[in-house]
DRENDO-1510 file (C-alpha; in Angstrom, 1 decimal, always signed):
<recs>
REC; n; res; u; v; w
REC; 1; MET; +88.0; +242.3; +78.7 .
REC; 2; PHE; +84.5; +243.8; +78.7 .
REC; 3; LEU; +81.6; +241.4; +79.3 .
REC; 4; THR; +78.8; +241.2; +76.8 .
REC; 5; LYS; +75.2; +241.6; +77.8 .
REC; 6; GLN; +74.7; +237.9; +77.3 .
REC; 7; GLN; +77.6; +237.1; +79.7 .
REC; 8; LEU; +76.3; +239.5; +82.3 .
REC; 9; VAL; +72.8; +237.8; +82.2 .
REC; 10; THR; +74.5; +234.4; +82.5 .
REC; 11; ALA; +76.7; +235.5; +85.4 .
REC; 12; ARG; +73.7; +237.1; +87.2 .
REC; 13; THR; +71.6; +234.0; +86.7 .
REC; 14; LEU; +74.4; +231.8; +87.9 .
REC; 15; GLY; +74.8; +234.1; +91.0 .
REC; 16; VAL; +71.1; +234.0; +91.8 .
REC; 17; ALA; +71.1; +230.2; +91.4 .
REC; 18; MET; +74.1; +229.9; +93.8 .
REC; 19; VAL; +72.4; +232.1; +96.4 .
REC; 20; VAL; +69.1; +230.2; +96.1 .
REC; 21; SER; +70.8; +226.8; +96.3 .
REC; 22; MET; +72.8; +227.8; +99.4 .
REC; 23; GLY; +69.6; +229.1; +101.0 .
REC; 24; LEU; +67.8; +225.8; +100.3 .
REC; 25; ALA; +70.7; +223.8; +101.6 .
REC; 26; SER; +70.5; +225.7; +104.9 .
REC; 27; CYS; +66.8; +225.1; +105.1 .
REC; 28; ALA; +67.5; +221.4; +104.8 .
REC; 29; THR; +70.0; +221.7; +107.7 .
REC; 30; TYR; +67.3; +223.3; +109.8 .
REC; 31; LYS; +64.8; +220.6; +108.8 .
REC; 32; ASP; +67.3; +218.0; +110.1 .
REC; 33; GLU; +67.8; +219.9; +113.3 .
REC; 34; PHE; +64.1; +220.3; +113.8 .
REC; 35; ALA; +63.6; +216.6; +113.2 .
REC; 36; GLY; +66.2; +215.8; +115.9 .
REC; 37; ILE; +64.6; +218.2; +118.3 .
REC; 38; ASN; +61.2; +216.8; +117.7 .
REC; 39; SER; +62.5; +213.3; +118.2 .
REC; 40; ARG; +64.0; +214.3; +121.6 .
REC; 41; LEU; +60.8; +216.0; +122.6 .
REC; 42; ASP; +58.8; +212.8; +121.7 .
REC; 43; GLN; +61.2; +210.8; +123.9 .
REC; 44; LEU; +60.8; +213.2; +126.7 .
REC; 45; ASP; +57.0; +213.1; +126.4 .
REC; 46; THR; +57.1; +209.3; +126.5 .
REC; 47; ARG; +59.2; +209.5; +129.7 .
REC; 48; VAL; +57.0; +212.1; +131.3 .
REC; 49; GLN; +53.9; +210.0; +130.6 .
REC; 50; GLY; +55.6; +206.9; +132.1 .
REC; 51; ALA; +56.5; +208.9; +135.2 .
REC; 52; ALA; +53.0; +210.2; +135.5 .
REC; 53; GLN; +51.6; +206.7; +135.3 .
REC; 54; SER; +54.1; +205.5; +137.9 .
REC; 55; ALA; +53.1; +208.4; +140.2 .
REC; 56; GLU; +49.4; +207.6; +139.7 .
REC; 57; SER; +50.0; +204.0; +140.6 .
REC; 58; ALA; +52.0; +204.9; +143.7 .
REC; 59; ASN; +49.2; +207.3; +144.7 .
REC; 60; GLN; +46.6; +204.5; +144.4 .
REC; 61; SER; +48.8; +202.2; +146.4 .
REC; 62; ALA; +49.2; +204.8; +149.1 .
REC; 63; GLN; +45.4; +205.4; +149.2 .
REC; 64; GLN; +44.8; +201.6; +149.6 .
REC; 65; ALA; +47.4; +201.4; +152.4 .
REC; 66; ASN; +45.7; +204.4; +154.1 .
REC; 67; GLN; +42.3; +202.7; +153.8 .
REC; 68; ARG; +43.7; +199.5; +155.4 .
REC; 69; LEU; +45.2; +201.5; +158.2 .
REC; 70; ASP; +41.9; +203.3; +158.8 .
REC; 71; GLN; +40.2; +199.9; +159.0 .
REC; 72; ILE; +42.5; +198.5; +161.6 .
REC; 73; GLU; +42.8; +201.7; +163.6 .
REC; 74; GLY; +39.4; +201.1; +165.3 .
REC; 75; ARG; +40.5; +197.6; +166.3 .
REC; 76; VAL; +43.8; +198.9; +167.8 .
REC; 77; GLN; +42.0; +201.5; +169.8 .
REC; 78; GLN; +39.5; +198.9; +171.1 .
REC; 79; LEU; +42.3; +196.7; +172.2 .
REC; 80; GLU; +44.1; +199.6; +173.9 .
REC; 81; ARG; +40.9; +200.5; +175.9 .
REC; 82; ALA; +40.2; +196.9; +176.9 .
REC; 83; PRO; +41.1; +196.0; +180.5 .
REC; 84; ARG; +44.4; +194.3; +181.1 .
REC; 85; ARG; +44.3; +190.6; +181.6 .
REC; 86; THR; +46.2; +189.2; +184.5 .
REC; 87; PRO; +48.6; +186.5; +183.7 .
REC; 88; ARG; +47.7; +183.0; +184.8 .
REC; 89; GLY; +50.1; +181.4; +186.9 .
</recs>
């Protein structure tokens, strides 16, 4: 029933090998999880960049519209100050 020295060394080696293999297997699981997280972060980054480009485009369009309004504002004020014409008739 008693284990020999050789059997104890073999059992200890087998135990260490099992612990190491379980540890490495859990590392692989974490690598998969990190890869999934990185993939989602890349997708979010792409979406954020797209939203930033859309916002910049909208800002430029708004600035162009404001410039056009500024250009016609003087003409509108001039027309409002002009004397009223009397209708013919």
